[in-house]
C-alpha positions in Angstrom: 170.7 4.3 -19.5 171.0 4.0 -15.7 169.6 0.4 -15.9 172.3 -0.6 -18.5 175.1 0.9 -16.2 173.9 -1.2 -13.2 173.9 -4.3 -15.3 177.4 -3.6 -16.5 178.7 -3.0 -13.0 177.0 -6.2 -11.8 178.8 -8.2 -14.5 182.2 -6.7 -13.6 181.6 -7.6 -9.9 180.6 -11.2 -10.8 183.7 -11.6 -13.0 185.9 -10.3 -10.2 184.5 -12.9 -7.8 184.9 -15.7 -10.3 188.5 -14.9 -11.4 189.9 -13.0 -8.5 191.9 -9.7 -8.7 194.6 -9.4 -11.3 195.2 -11.3 -14.5 193.8 -14.8 -14.4 196.4 -17.6 -14.8 196.4 -20.9 -16.7 194.1 -23.5 -15.1 195.9 -26.2 -13.0 195.2 -29.8 -13.7 194.7 -32.1 -10.6 197.7 -34.3 -9.8 197.5 -37.9 -11.1 199.3 -39.0 -7.8 201.8 -41.1 -9.7 204.7 -41.6 -7.2 208.2 -41.4 -8.7 209.6 -44.9 -9.3 211.9 -46.3 -6.5 215.6 -45.9 -7.4 217.3 -47.4 -4.4 216.0 -51.0 -4.2 218.5 -53.5 -2.7 218.2 -57.2 -2.4 220.2 -59.8 -0.4 219.8 -63.5 -0.2 220.4 -65.9 2.7 219.3 -69.5 2.3 216.0 -69.4 0.3 215.0 -66.0 1.7 215.5 -62.8 -0.3 215.2 -59.5 1.6 214.2 -56.4 -0.4 214.7 -52.9 1.0 213.7 -49.6 -0.5 212.7 -46.0 0.3 209.1 -44.8 -0.2 209.1 -41.8 -2.6 207.9 -38.4 -1.2 207.1 -36.8 -4.5 205.0 -37.6 -7.6 206.2 -37.4 -11.2 204.6 -33.9 -11.4 206.7 -32.8 -8.4 203.7 -32.6 -6.1 203.8 -34.3 -2.7 202.6 -37.8 -2.4 199.3 -37.9 -0.6 198.3 -41.5 -0.8 200.1 -44.5 -2.3 198.2 -47.5 -0.9 200.5 -50.4 -1.9 203.7 -51.6 -3.4 203.8 -54.6 -5.7 206.8 -57.0 -5.4 207.9 -58.1 -8.9 210.1 -61.2 -9.7 211.0 -62.4 -13.1 213.3 -65.3 -14.2 216.5 -64.7 -16.2 219.0 -61.9 -16.5 217.1 -59.7 -19.0 215.4 -56.6 -17.6 211.7 -57.1 -17.0 209.4 -54.8 -18.9 206.4 -55.3 -16.6 205.7 -56.6 -13.1 205.1 -60.3 -12.5 203.6 -59.9 -9.0 204.8 -62.3 -6.3 203.7 -60.2 -3.3 202.3 -56.9 -2.0 203.0 -54.5 0.8 200.6 -52.0 2.3 202.3 -48.5 2.5 201.9 -46.2 5.5 200.2 -42.9 5.0 202.8 -40.1 4.3 203.6 -38.0 7.4 203.2 -34.2 7.1 205.9 -31.6 8.0 206.5 -30.9 11.7 207.8 -27.6 12.7 208.6 -26.9 9.1 210.9 -30.0 8.8 210.4 -32.9 6.5 209.6 -36.2 8.2 212.3 -38.9 8.0 212.4 -41.2 5.0 210.3 -44.3 5.3 212.3 -47.5 4.6 210.3 -50.6 3.5 211.2 -54.2 3.6 209.8 -57.4 2.2 211.1 -61.0 2.4 210.4 -63.3 -0.5 210.9 -67.1 -0.4 212.5 -68.5 -3.5 210.8 -71.6 -4.8 213.1 -74.6 -4.5 212.3 -75.7 -8.1 214.0 -72.7 -9.5 217.4 -73.8 -8.2 216.6 -77.4 -9.1 215.7 -76.7 -12.8 218.4 -74.1 -13.4 221.1 -74.1 -10.6 223.2 -71.5 -12.3 220.2 -69.3 -13.2 219.0 -65.9 -11.9 215.9 -63.9 -11.2 215.4 -60.2 -11.2 213.5 -58.2 -8.5 211.8 -54.9 -8.8 209.0 -53.0 -6.9 206.2 -50.9 -8.3 204.4 -48.2 -6.4 200.6 -48.2 -7.1 198.2 -45.3 -6.4 194.6 -45.5 -5.4 193.5 -46.2 -9.0 196.1 -49.0 -9.3 198.3 -47.0 -11.7 202.0 -46.4 -11.4 204.8 -44.5 -13.0 206.8 -47.6 -13.7 209.1 -50.2 -12.1 212.0 -49.4 -9.7 215.6 -50.2 -10.5 216.1 -54.0 -10.9 218.3 -56.3 -8.8 219.8 -59.6 -10.0 219.7 -62.6 -7.5 221.1 -66.1 -8.2 218.7 -69.1 -7.7 221.7 -71.4 -6.9 221.0 -74.0 -4.2 223.0 -73.9 -0.9 224.3 -76.8 1.1 223.5 -77.6 4.7 225.9 -76.5 7.5 227.7 -79.2 9.6 225.7 -80.8 12.3 228.3 -80.5 15.0 230.9 -77.8 15.6 233.6 -77.6 18.3 236.3 -75.1 19.2 239.3 -76.3 21.2 242.1 -74.1 22.5 245.6 -75.2 21.6 249.1 -73.6 22.1 249.3 -72.3 18.5 245.6 -71.4 17.9 241.9 -72.3 18.2 241.1 -75.6 16.5 237.7 -75.3 14.9 236.5 -78.8 13.8 233.2 -80.1 12.5 231.4 -83.3 11.6 228.1 -84.3 9.9 228.3 -82.1 6.8 226.4 -83.3 3.7 228.2 -82.0 0.6 226.7 -83.1 -2.7 228.6 -82.5 -6.0 228.3 -78.8 -7.2 226.4 -78.3 -10.5 228.2 -76.7 -13.4 228.8 -73.0 -12.8 228.7 -73.3 -9.0 231.3 -74.0 -6.2 230.5 -74.9 -2.6 232.6 -73.6 0.3 232.4 -73.5 4.1 233.1 -70.0 5.4 234.6 -70.0 9.0 233.2 -67.1 11.0 234.3 -65.7 14.4 232.7 -63.1 16.7 233.3 -61.9 20.2 230.8 -63.9 22.3 227.4 -62.3 22.3 228.3 -59.6 19.9 226.8 -61.2 16.7 229.3 -59.3 14.6 231.0 -62.2 12.7 234.2 -61.9 10.8 235.0 -64.2 7.9 238.3 -66.0 8.6 238.6 -68.3 5.6 236.7 -70.2 2.9 237.6 -73.8 3.1 236.8 -77.0 1.1 233.5 -78.4 2.5 233.9 -81.9 3.9 231.8 -84.2 6.1 234.6 -84.0 8.7 237.1 -81.1 8.7 239.0 -78.5 10.7 240.5 -75.0 10.6 243.2 -73.6 12.9 242.5 -69.9 13.8 245.8 -68.2 14.6 244.5 -64.6 14.5 242.7 -64.7 17.9 243.4 -62.7 21.0 244.1 -64.4 24.3 241.8 -64.1 27.3 238.8 -63.6 25.1 235.5 -65.4 24.6 234.6 -66.2 21.0 231.7 -67.7 19.1 232.6 -69.7 15.9 230.2 -70.6 13.1 230.3 -72.3 9.8 228.5 -70.5 7.0 227.9 -72.6 3.8 228.4 -70.4 0.7 227.7 -71.0 -3.0 230.0 -69.2 -5.4 228.2 -68.6 -8.7 230.2 -68.2 -12.0 227.5 -68.1 -14.7 226.5 -65.9 -17.7 229.4 -63.6 -17.1 228.3 -62.9 -13.5 230.2 -63.8 -10.3 228.1 -63.7 -7.1 228.0 -65.4 -3.7 224.9 -66.9 -2.1 224.9 -67.5 1.7 223.3 -70.6 3.2 222.1 -71.1 6.8 224.6 -70.8 9.6 225.7 -73.7 11.8 225.0 -73.7 15.5 227.8 -71.7 17.3 230.7 -73.2 19.2 232.1 -71.1 22.1 235.7 -70.9 23.0 237.5 -69.0 25.9 241.1 -68.4 24.9 242.7 -68.7 28.3 246.4 -68.7 27.9 248.1 -71.5 29.9 250.7 -72.2 27.3 254.3 -70.9 27.9 256.6 -69.7 25.1 259.1 -72.0 23.6 262.5 -72.4 25.3 265.2 -70.1 24.1 268.0 -71.8 22.1 271.6 -71.0 21.0 272.8 -69.5 24.3 276.4 -68.4 24.3 278.6 -66.8 27.0 281.8 -64.7 26.3 284.1 -63.3 29.0 285.6 -59.8 28.6 287.6 -57.4 30.7 289.9 -55.4 28.5 291.0 -52.4 30.7 287.8 -52.5 32.7 285.8 -54.5 35.3 285.3 -58.1 34.2 281.9 -59.2 32.8 280.3 -62.0 30.8 278.2 -61.2 27.7 275.3 -63.6 27.0 273.4 -63.9 23.7 270.8 -66.3 22.4 268.3 -66.8 19.5 265.1 -64.7 19.9 261.8 -66.4 20.7 259.3 -65.4 18.0 255.9 -65.8 19.8 253.8 -62.7 19.3 252.9 -62.4 23.0 256.5 -62.6 24.3 257.1 -60.2 27.3 260.8 -60.9 27.8 263.5 -63.2 29.3 264.9 -64.3 32.6 268.6 -65.1 33.0 269.8 -67.8 35.5 273.3 -68.5 36.8 274.9 -71.1 39.0 278.3 -72.2 40.1 279.5 -75.6 41.3 276.6 -77.8 42.4 274.3 -74.9 43.5 270.8 -74.3 42.1 270.3 -71.7 39.3 269.5 -68.2 40.6 267.7 -65.5 38.5 270.1 -62.6 38.2 268.1 -60.1 36.2 266.1 -57.6 38.4 263.4 -57.2 35.7 262.5 -59.0 32.4 265.1 -58.7 29.7 263.5 -57.2 26.6 266.1 -58.3 24.1 268.0 -61.6 23.5 271.2 -60.5 25.2 272.4 -59.8 28.7 275.7 -58.6 30.4 276.6 -60.1 33.8 278.8 -57.7 35.6 278.7 -59.4 39.0 281.3 -62.0 38.2 284.3 -62.9 40.3 287.8 -63.8 38.9 288.6 -67.5 39.2 285.0 -68.6 39.1 283.2 -70.8 36.5 279.6 -70.0 35.9 276.8 -71.9 34.2 274.1 -69.8 32.5 270.6 -70.6 31.2 267.7 -68.5 29.9 263.8 -68.8 30.0 261.1 -66.9 28.1 258.0 -65.3 29.6 254.8 -64.2 27.9 252.5 -61.3 28.6 250.4 -63.4 31.0 253.3 -64.6 33.0 253.6 -68.1 31.5 257.3 -69.0 31.7 259.1 -71.6 29.5 261.6 -74.1 30.7 265.2 -73.0 30.9 267.4 -73.3 27.9 270.4 -75.7 27.7 273.2 -74.3 29.9 276.4 -72.7 28.6 279.6 -72.4 30.7 282.1 -69.6 31.0 285.2 -69.1 33.3 286.4 -65.8 34.6 290.2 -66.0 34.7 292.3 -64.8 37.7 294.6 -62.7 35.6 293.3 -60.1 33.1 
């Protein structure tokens, strides 16, 4: 009897060691390490290069943390239909996932890949498309499926002009080019030159206009700021209108042309100057009015007066902000000749307007 009791106690102890204290739970299967499919893939094309960008997943499909996903396959398939499997055109080695530091998750890992579109795709079907996707593969070369898919046109792009110049003129910056080679656009495509401008050295280009591409052409930029250095470029773009899809493909930029918009150009001369004498029950004066000068950088006006054969003398102590002025320093019996000039923000002054004459009578 004692021997049987010792054996029973030994079995209970062994069971406790194997199962632990308490009620044993359901057995946990090992993770298959299938990373969740990428859902933020983006793609952009410039020339024949397509840049893909995505975030590496942190978790597997079973909600466990990713421990090792050795590589990402790059998938490309012709046509607009969604691909059901990966046609591999490239591979990217993935970095090993970082562990938490001080209890905080490491930053998301962004991945990039640049694919070169074969020229024959655009030649055989200029208005066609390809789809891109990525597929995260584990150590056993298995995956949970393709990422979201991105549509990219295969349309050809035209070359930029060979020579670009930018010349400062009174009414704008004249951007002109020569040496462009513009073939006829295939059906479903339209070629354009996009005029770009950036503060010199900033590499932050603003699209000013899309213009008809020609071997020799020009564009007048009227939206610039004076006393500023700019870089101008021509960007060829192909507008795609095919299979119910409207997209734009950028070509390769031209070489830049630099311009310094130094303002040496005065405003236009004021016109329509009139002078009217008045002194009803008060000190005599002459009121002057003229048509406003419409330049955007106008600072104000100067008013000039002369009598007899004397030279014109400026009579306003400071610039006149509006197109009118009252001359209260007149003398009865005198005849005065008036003229007006316009001044811009950088001190450039126009010529004087045509003179107008007014006489101050002796008797009021």
